C-alpha positions in Angstrom: 31.5 -9.3 97.1 34.8 -9.6 95.1 35.1 -13.3 96.1 31.5 -14.0 95.1 32.2 -12.5 91.7 35.4 -14.7 91.4 33.4 -17.8 92.3 30.7 -16.9 89.7 33.4 -16.4 87.1 35.0 -19.7 87.9 31.5 -21.3 87.6 31.1 -19.8 84.1 34.4 -21.2 83.0 33.5 -24.6 84.4 30.2 -24.7 82.7 31.7 -23.5 79.4 34.0 -26.4 79.5 31.1 -28.8 79.9 29.8 -27.9 76.5 31.3 -30.1 73.7 32.8 -28.4 70.7 30.6 -29.1 67.7 32.5 -27.2 65.0 34.9 -30.0 64.2 34.5 -30.6 60.4 35.6 -34.2 60.8 32.5 -35.1 62.8 29.9 -37.2 61.0 26.3 -36.2 61.1 25.6 -38.9 63.8 28.6 -37.8 65.9 27.5 -34.2 65.7 23.9 -35.1 66.7 25.1 -36.9 69.8 27.3 -33.9 70.8 24.4 -31.5 70.2 22.2 -33.5 72.5 24.8 -33.4 75.3 25.4 -29.7 74.8 21.6 -29.1 74.8 21.3 -30.6 78.3 24.5 -29.1 79.6 23.4 -25.6 78.6 20.1 -26.0 80.4 21.7 -27.5 83.5 24.3 -24.8 83.4 21.7 -22.0 83.7 20.6 -23.5 87.0 24.1 -24.1 88.2 25.2 -20.5 87.5 22.2 -19.1 89.4 23.0 -21.5 92.3 26.6 -20.4 92.3 25.8 -16.7 92.4 23.2 -17.2 95.2 25.4 -19.4 97.2 28.5 -17.1 96.9 26.4 -14.1 98.0 25.0 -15.9 101.0 28.4 -17.3 101.9 30.1 -13.9 101.7 27.6 -12.4 104.1 28.1 -15.3 106.5 31.9 -15.8 106.4 33.6 -13.4 104.1 35.9 -14.6 101.3 36.1 -18.2 102.5 32.4 -18.3 103.0 31.8 -17.0 99.5 34.0 -19.8 98.1 32.2 -22.5 100.1 28.8 -21.1 99.4 29.5 -20.7 95.7 30.7 -24.3 95.3 27.7 -25.6 97.2 25.4 -23.4 95.1 27.0 -24.7 91.9 26.2 -28.3 92.8 22.7 -27.4 94.0 22.0 -25.2 91.0 23.0 -27.9 88.6 20.3 -30.1 90.0 17.9 -27.2 89.7 18.9 -26.7 86.1 18.2 -30.3 85.4 14.8 -30.0 87.0 14.1 -27.0 84.7 15.2 -29.0 81.7 12.6 -31.7 82.4 9.8 -29.4 83.6 8.9 -31.8 86.4 8.0 -30.8 90.0 7.7 -32.6 93.2 4.7 -30.5 94.2 1.3 -30.3 92.6 1.4 -29.2 89.0 -1.2 -27.0 87.2 -3.0 -28.3 84.1 -0.8 -26.0 82.0 2.3 -27.3 83.7 1.2 -30.9 82.9 0.5 -30.1 79.2 4.0 -28.6 78.9 5.5 -31.6 80.7 3.8 -34.0 78.4 4.8 -32.1 75.3 8.4 -31.9 76.5 8.4 -35.6 77.5 7.2 -36.7 74.1 9.7 -34.4 72.3 12.5 -35.8 74.4 11.4 -39.4 73.8 11.5 -38.8 70.0 14.9 -37.2 70.3 16.2 -40.1 72.3 15.1 -42.5 69.6 17.0 -40.4 67.1 20.0 -40.5 69.3 19.8 -44.3 69.6 19.8 -44.6 65.9 22.7 -42.2 65.6 24.6 -44.4 68.2 24.1 -47.4 66.0 25.4 -45.5 63.0 28.5 -44.4 64.9 29.3 -47.9 65.9 28.8 -49.2 62.4 31.0 -46.5 61.0 33.6 -47.4 63.5 33.6 -51.0 62.4 33.9 -50.0 58.8 36.8 -47.6 59.7 38.5 -50.3 61.7 38.4 -52.7 58.7 40.0 -50.1 56.6 42.7 -49.4 59.2 43.5 -53.1 59.4 44.0 -53.2 55.7 46.1 -50.1 55.7 48.3 -51.4 58.5 48.9 -54.7 56.9 49.8 -52.9 53.7 52.3 -50.8 55.6 50.4 -47.6 54.7 50.1 -46.5 58.3 52.1 -47.1 61.5 50.9 -48.7 64.7 50.9 -45.2 66.3 48.7 -43.8 63.5 46.4 -46.8 63.9 46.0 -46.2 67.6 45.5 -42.4 67.1 42.6 -43.2 64.8 40.9 -45.7 67.2 41.3 -43.2 70.1 38.4 -41.3 68.5 36.2 -44.3 69.2 36.7 -43.8 72.9 35.6 -40.2 72.8 32.4 -41.3 71.0 31.9 -44.0 73.6 32.1 -41.3 76.3 29.6 -39.1 74.6 27.2 -42.0 74.3 27.5 -43.0 77.9 27.0 -39.3 79.0 23.8 -39.0 77.0 22.6 -42.4 78.2 22.9 -41.2 81.8 20.9 -38.1 80.9 18.1 -40.2 79.4 18.0 -42.4 82.4 17.5 -39.3 84.6 14.8 -38.1 82.2 12.9 -41.3 82.5 13.1 -41.2 86.3 11.8 -37.6 86.3 8.9 -38.5 84.0 7.9 -41.5 86.2 8.1 -39.4 89.3 5.7 -36.9 87.7 3.5 -39.7 86.5 2.9 -40.8 90.1 2.5 -37.3 91.5 -1.3 -36.9 91.7 -1.9 -36.6 87.9 -4.7 -38.2 85.9 -4.4 -41.8 84.8 -4.2 -40.7 81.2 -1.4 -38.3 81.9 0.4 -40.9 83.9 0.1 -43.5 81.1 1.6 -41.0 78.6 4.5 -40.2 80.9 5.2 -43.8 81.7 5.2 -44.7 78.0 7.6 -41.9 77.1 9.8 -42.8 80.1 10.0 -46.4 78.8 11.1 -45.0 75.4 13.9 -43.0 76.9 15.0 -45.9 79.0 15.2 -48.1 76.0 17.2 -45.5 74.2 19.5 -45.2 77.1 20.2 -48.9 77.0 21.0 -48.8 73.3 23.4 -45.9 73.9 25.1 -47.9 76.7 25.4 -51.0 74.5 26.8 -49.0 71.6 29.2 -47.2 73.9 30.5 -50.5 75.3 31.0 -51.7 71.7 33.0 -48.6 70.8 35.1 -49.0 73.9 36.0 -52.6 72.8 36.8 -51.4 69.3 39.1 -48.6 70.7 41.0 -51.1 72.7 41.9 -53.3 69.7 45.6 -53.5 68.9 46.9 -53.4 65.3 46.7 -56.8 63.6 49.8 -58.9 63.4 51.9 -58.3 60.3 52.0 -61.3 57.8 55.2 -63.4 58.1 57.9 -62.2 55.8 56.4 -58.7 55.4 
């Protein structure tokens, strides 16, 4: 089972790399919140992915030795990531118990509230980027920074855009899971609550996507032309 252990270890390294570092003191509160949200989902998805990788590697080793362990581990990693996401949302394709439904509703409402907070954080990040870009333009025209320094500063906008797009995709998946549960033999009241929370997350996802596109556009801006005779 040495190959299975190697696959599992590689899976741990892969999942560790998926979690964004949040100890950067230069991050604003809004930037930190978005990274925390992404890390929160990555960690929950990772738990399922690691379990899947271990199981897949074990089965593969029994079937085909070292090569089988590698194939089985990679397949299990992919399948387990999906299982981890399912755990994160507490939704099931089969019949749910009343207790399961209460937990699902509570989690859905919590996630919807967090998604609205994330949407506001995204707006703040974009506004901060515009303010920073105005300052950079003034500094560049005053010869206080070079074109390279200007571009290094705006590169940070692109990373923020990536973070927003990643979280938007998660909220879209959340909304789809909630709606699937809402139409899975639950009461009309429960279905209405889940549909409403799904709509909230979908709206937040759209805001994150819009702000992400705005940040991408800002990051692509070149330094302003220098005044004649400067």
